C-alpha positions in Angstrom: 83.7 88.5 118.8 85.6 91.4 117.3 89.4 91.4 118.0 90.3 94.0 120.6 93.7 94.8 119.2 93.9 98.0 117.3 96.7 98.9 114.8 97.8 102.5 114.0 99.5 103.4 110.8 100.6 106.5 109.0 97.7 107.4 106.8 95.5 108.0 105.0 94.3 104.8 103.5 96.4 103.7 100.5 99.8 104.7 101.8 102.6 102.1 102.0 102.3 102.1 105.8 98.6 101.2 105.2 99.6 98.3 102.9 102.1 96.9 105.4 99.6 97.2 108.3 96.9 95.6 106.3 99.1 92.7 105.2 100.6 92.1 108.7 97.4 92.6 110.7 94.6 91.6 108.3 92.1 90.6 111.0 92.6 93.7 113.3 91.0 97.1 113.3 93.3 99.6 111.5 93.3 103.3 112.5 95.2 105.9 110.5 97.0 109.0 111.8 98.6 111.8 109.9 101.6 112.2 112.2 104.0 109.6 113.6 104.0 111.2 117.0 100.3 110.6 117.3 100.9 106.9 116.7 103.2 106.8 119.7 100.5 108.5 121.9 98.0 106.0 120.7 100.2 103.1 121.6 100.8 104.6 125.1 97.0 104.3 125.8 96.8 100.5 125.9 98.9 97.3 125.7 96.4 96.2 123.1 97.5 98.9 120.7 100.3 98.5 118.2 101.7 100.8 115.5 103.4 100.5 112.1 105.9 103.3 111.5 108.3 104.0 108.6 112.0 104.0 109.6 114.1 104.3 106.5 113.8 104.4 102.7 116.7 103.2 100.5 116.3 106.3 98.2 115.3 109.0 100.7 117.1 107.9 103.8 116.0 107.8 107.5 112.6 109.0 108.6 113.7 111.7 111.1 110.5 111.9 113.1 110.5 108.2 113.8 114.1 108.1 114.8 114.0 111.2 117.0 111.1 109.7 119.1 112.8 106.3 119.4 116.1 107.9 120.4 114.5 109.5 123.4 112.0 106.7 123.9 110.0 108.6 126.4 107.1 106.4 125.5 109.0 103.3 126.5 107.9 101.4 123.5 109.2 98.1 122.2 110.1 97.2 118.7 108.3 93.9 118.0 109.7 93.3 114.5 111.1 94.9 111.4 109.4 94.6 108.0 111.0 95.6 104.7 108.8 96.5 101.8 109.9 96.3 98.2 108.2 99.4 97.0 106.5 99.5 93.6 105.4 102.9 92.4 102.6 103.7 89.9 101.7 106.7 87.9 98.0 107.4 88.5 95.8 109.8 86.6 92.9 110.1 84.2 93.6 108.3 80.9 93.5 110.7 77.9 94.2 113.8 80.0 97.4 115.8 79.4 99.6 115.7 82.5 100.6 119.2 83.6 101.2 118.5 87.4 102.6 115.5 89.1 102.1 115.0 92.9 103.7 112.7 95.3 105.5 112.4 98.7 109.0 113.8 98.5 110.8 110.4 98.7 109.0 108.8 95.7 109.3 112.1 93.9 113.1 112.0 94.4 113.3 108.3 93.5 111.5 108.9 90.2 113.1 112.2 89.3 115.1 111.0 86.3 112.0 109.2 84.9 109.8 112.2 85.3 112.4 114.5 83.6 112.6 112.1 80.7 108.9 111.4 80.2 107.2 114.6 81.6 109.8 117.3 81.3 107.2 120.1 81.0 105.1 118.9 84.0 105.4 120.7 87.4 106.3 118.5 90.4 104.8 119.1 93.8 105.6 117.2 97.0 102.7 116.6 99.4 102.3 114.9 102.8 101.7 111.4 101.5 101.3 109.3 98.3 97.6 108.9 99.2 97.2 112.7 99.4 98.8 112.9 96.0 96.3 110.5 94.6 93.4 112.4 96.2 94.6 115.6 94.5 95.0 113.9 91.2 91.4 112.6 91.4 90.1 116.1 91.7 92.4 118.3 89.6 92.3 118.5 85.9 95.7 117.6 84.3 97.1 116.1 87.5 98.8 112.8 88.1 100.1 111.1 91.2 103.0 108.8 91.9 101.6 106.4 94.5 100.7 102.9 95.3 98.7 100.8 92.9 96.1 100.4 95.6 95.4 104.1 95.5 94.0 103.7 92.0 91.0 101.8 93.4 90.6 104.0 96.4 90.6 107.3 94.4 89.1 106.0 91.2 92.1 106.7 89.0 93.6 105.0 86.0 97.0 103.2 86.2 99.0 105.1 83.5 102.4 103.4 84.2 103.4 100.5 86.5 105.9 99.9 87.8 108.1 103.0 87.7 111.9 102.8 88.0 111.9 99.2 89.1 115.5 98.9 87.8 116.5 101.0 90.9 116.0 99.1 94.2 113.5 100.9 96.4 112.9 99.5 99.8 111.2 101.0 102.9 111.8 99.6 106.4 109.0 99.7 108.9 108.9 98.9 112.6 106.0 97.3 114.4 105.9 98.9 117.9 103.9 98.4 121.1 104.1 98.8 124.9 104.0 95.0 125.3 107.1 93.6 126.9 108.5 90.6 125.1 111.3 88.2 125.6 114.1 89.2 123.2 114.2 86.8 120.3 117.0 84.4 119.6 118.3 83.0 116.3 119.5 84.4 113.0 118.7 87.9 111.6 118.2 89.5 115.0 118.9 93.2 115.5 119.3 95.3 118.6 118.6 99.0 118.5 120.2 101.4 121.0 120.5 105.2 121.4 123.4 107.1 122.9 124.2 110.6 124.0 127.8 111.5 124.9 129.7 114.8 125.4 131.4 116.5 122.4 134.9 115.8 123.6 138.0 114.5 121.8 137.8 110.7 121.8 134.2 110.4 123.0 133.0 108.8 119.7 136.0 106.4 119.9 135.1 105.5 123.5 131.6 104.5 122.2 132.7 102.5 119.2 135.8 100.8 120.4 134.1 98.2 122.7 132.0 97.0 119.8 135.1 96.4 117.7 136.9 94.7 120.6 133.9 92.3 121.1 133.4 91.8 117.3 129.9 93.3 117.3 128.8 94.6 113.9 127.1 98.0 113.7 124.7 97.6 110.8 123.5 101.2 111.1 124.5 104.4 112.9 122.7 107.6 112.4 123.3 111.0 114.1 120.5 113.3 115.0 120.6 116.8 116.5 119.5 117.1 120.1 116.4 119.3 120.5 117.3 122.4 122.4 121.1 121.7 122.3 122.7 123.3 119.2 125.8 121.4 117.9 125.1 118.4 120.1 124.0 115.0 118.6 122.4 111.8 119.6 123.0 108.5 117.9 120.6 105.7 116.8 122.5 102.5 116.3 121.6 99.0 115.1 123.7 96.0 116.3 123.7 92.6 114.7 122.6 90.2 117.4 120.5 90.0 120.6 120.8 91.5 124.1 121.3 87.9 125.2 124.6 87.7 123.3 127.6 88.1 125.5 129.6 90.3 123.1 126.7 92.9 123.1 126.3 92.6 126.9 130.0 93.2 127.4 130.1 96.1 124.9 127.2 97.9 126.6 128.7 97.5 130.1 132.0 98.9 129.0 130.3 101.9 127.3 128.3 102.7 130.4 131.4 102.5 132.5 133.0 105.1 130.3 130.2 107.6 131.1 128.2 107.4 127.8 124.5 107.8 128.2 123.1 104.7 126.5 119.6 103.5 126.2 118.7 100.0 125.1 115.6 100.2 122.9 114.9 96.6 122.0 116.0 93.4 120.2 113.7 92.2 117.4 113.4 90.0 114.3 114.6 91.5 111.1 113.8 88.9 108.5 110.4 89.8 107.1 110.2 91.1 103.5 107.0 92.0 101.7 106.4 92.4 98.0 103.2 94.4 97.6 
């Protein structure tokens, strides 16, 4: 009997989101979407649906669309786990063809900029929607190459011209597995809790938000500000805390922040100990 669970990822096939989804959910049906927001709508349809979304790349920074949706969390999703992928990039093309144009997603293009300038200084560089789209273009255009996953070589019938690229510079992408399923917050080591917060742009408001965490010895491993849609010059914050919502220091910190009038949303606690090398 076919498994009823369905897993959405940011496609098309061959992207790093696809590789993570395939590794984590090998026996489930995988469905690709071209927009992160569509993955959230898909998850909202059924508790049997899950999604794999990119959150942050060590070279390119946070993925704005993912964070903006999570900050508001109107879909009421849960983060089941965090997976970090050590990204290995390949130059794909047609062997023997002179490379005139190089395509990739903007983040890999930025990560490999020095390498491209050194080895292909006369080639043009074009950012496209995904590494898989870059590989698709390279398979059809004369003199084109793509910086993409090595898996895309098989999918789009391309030669591997160079692999890996710029591996001396760490390149890691973090993904969240998300769903509507309510789970008991995990305990143990390497647990994170994500929250979002909105507070007025008044003197001391940021201090009022941060001070309880310092007082209770809660480490903030990530804090990102994002503009609030429709409210110029106002910002929301996405924050990762070390620990679980069961931990008294986090409980006390959140209670104090709410008493001070900050609008705080608890997103979820989840495991943050999975690393893939693909």
